[in-house]
Every structure is written in C-alpha cells, then in structure tokens.
N, C-alpha and C positions, 0 to 999 in steps of 0.2 A: 065258942068260935067267933073270930073277929069278923065283923060285917064288912061287906064290900067297900063301903065308903071309908071305913077305918083303915082297911088295907090300902086303898088308894092314897089316903093321907100319909100313912106310914111309908109307902113307896116314894111319894113326893119328897118327904123329908130325907129319905135314904139317898136320893140322887141330887140333892140341892147344890152340890159342888160340881155337877156335870152340866155344862152350859146347854147342851141339846135338851136333856131331860128337864132341866129347870125351866127352860122356855116352854116346853110341852105342858108341864103342869101349871104354869102361869096361865096359859090359854085355857086349860081345863077349869081353873078356878074362876076365870072371868066369864067364859062362854058355855060352861058345861063340857061334858066329854065330847071332843070332836071326832072320836073314833070308837070302834068296838074295843072292848077289853076282854082278853081271854086268859084263863089259867091253864097252862099245859104241864102235865106231869111227865117227868123224864126218868128213865133208868140210866145208869152209867154203862158205857162211857160217854153217851151222847150229850148229857148235860155239860160235862167238862169240855167236850169238843166244841160246843156252842160258845161257852164262856171264854175259851182260848182262841176263838175265831177260825178254827179248823172246819167246822160244820157250818155251812152258809145257807143250806136249805133244810128246813124241817119238813117231815112227812108224817102223815097219818093215813093208815090203811084200815079199811073195815069191811065187814060183810054187809053192813046195813048203812043206810043214808043217815049218819049221825054227825054231829059237830066234830070237826070243823068243816065237813063237806058242805060247800055252798053257804057257809056261815061266817067266813072270814073275807076281809077285803084289804086291798092295798092301804097302808096307813094304820091298820089296826095294831094294837099292842098285845104282845104275849108276855105274861108273867111266867117265869121259869121256876118250877118247883121240882125238887127231887122226890121221887117216889118214897113215901113213908117218912119224908123229912121236910125241911123248911124250904122257903122260897130263897133263891140265890141270885136272881137277876131279872132283867126284862129286856125286850127288844121290840123292834118294829118290823112289820111285814112290808116288803117293798114290791113283791110280785106274788101272785097266786095262780096256781093251775089246779083245776079239778078234773078228775078222770073217772069215767065209767069204764072199768078195766076190761080189756080184751087182749088178745095176743099182740096186736099192733101197739097198744098203749104201754103194755108191760115192756116191750122191746125198746120203745122210745124212752121211757123213764129210766131204765137201766143204762141205756147208752148216754143219755144227756145228764143224768143226775147222780150216778154212782159216787163220783169223787166228792161232790159238794154235800152229799148225804153222809159221807164217811161210811159207805156201805160196801166196802170191798170184800167183806166176809160173806161167802155164799149163804151162811145161815141167816143173814139179814133177809135175804130174798125168800128163802124157803119158809121162814116163820110168817111171812106175809102172803104166801101163795094162795091162801083161801080167800083173800080179799076181793071184793067186787067194786069198791070205791077207793079213790085215793085223792088226797089233797096235799099238794106240795107248796111250800111257802118259802120264798127267798127272804132272808132276814138281814137287817142292818141295825146300826146303833145299839149293839149289844152292850149292856152294862151289868157288870157284876156288882152285887150289893152285899152288905152285911146280912147274914141270914135272918129271915123273918119267919116266925112260926105261924103256920096256917094249917089248921087241922081240917082235913077232909074226911067225911064219914061214908064215902061211897068209892066205887072202883073206877069211876070215869077217869080217863086219861086227858080229857079236854072238857073244860067248863066255860061256857059263855057267861061272863060276869056282867057285861054291858053290851047290848046289841045296838049298833048304829047302822041301820039299813041304808043302802045306797040312795034310796028315795029321800032320806032325811039329811043328806050331806049337802 
C-alpha cells in the first residue's frame, strides 16, 4: 500500500498543471501541510456528480460519532476515491455543518441541501434514516485527475490522513 506521503507526492504531480492546486502543493512543500487531508470513498453516481460539478455538497451520515463528524474544517482537502477502485480527484472544503440529528435538523437538511447533495431520490433519505450524526461539506476547487491506485484494507468510507486541528492553524 502506498504511504500517505507518497500519495500526496503523487497527487501533487497529478495536478501540477492546475494553477490552484500547484500553488497549494508549493505551500505544502515549503511550510508543511496547511490543512487536514481526508480520503473519502464514494459510490456512483455521487463521485461522477462531484467531478462534473453537479454535486456541490458532500454529506456523511452515521449512527456513531465517527469521522468526518467534527474532524473536518474549512480549507481541508478531500481526496476522492471510488469504492473498490482508484482515486479520481480532489477538492477543498469551503464550509462545514455538523448536526446531531433530530426532526428539526432533518427537515432543515432536506430543505436546504437536497439539490446540492443530488439527493432528489427518496431512497437517499431512507437509507440514512437510522443516522444520529451528519456532516455536510460544501466543496470547491474540484479537480479530476488520472486514476491513482490506492488500496484500502478496511470498510471505512472516510479516513483522516492528516489532521490539522484549528488550534494549530
């Protein structure tokens, strides 16, 4: 399995022609990671929706307080990996909302985020109805890259690769 530092170097090389990401990785190489780095695993069609710019908010719902709940911050980077497949892109988090779910927060999330989540199918909501926690993240600077193989040996859909706590910013 490729180590995190090797993965970051490979990502940096993959986006060297993208001015935004090239500048980001120059800062990283000079000052260390300025942000948190997260690996998110996606099923289709949601990965494609993000890469096409249709899905502008990513969500993670869970029964337990697990990442990314209260583990992501504005400015953090998400590496986009297809479930059972390679990495296809990266993006930046521009806003974060964390919810301890109740009837009022469910109603708010559905009203405010259904379109940006590409969650018009009622099955989206029924599959998440057991959740107690939610993290929603507005994303920007989405960049599609040539596939990078990254083998994961567990079932986690979210992995914190580098944690940059707000106290260290």
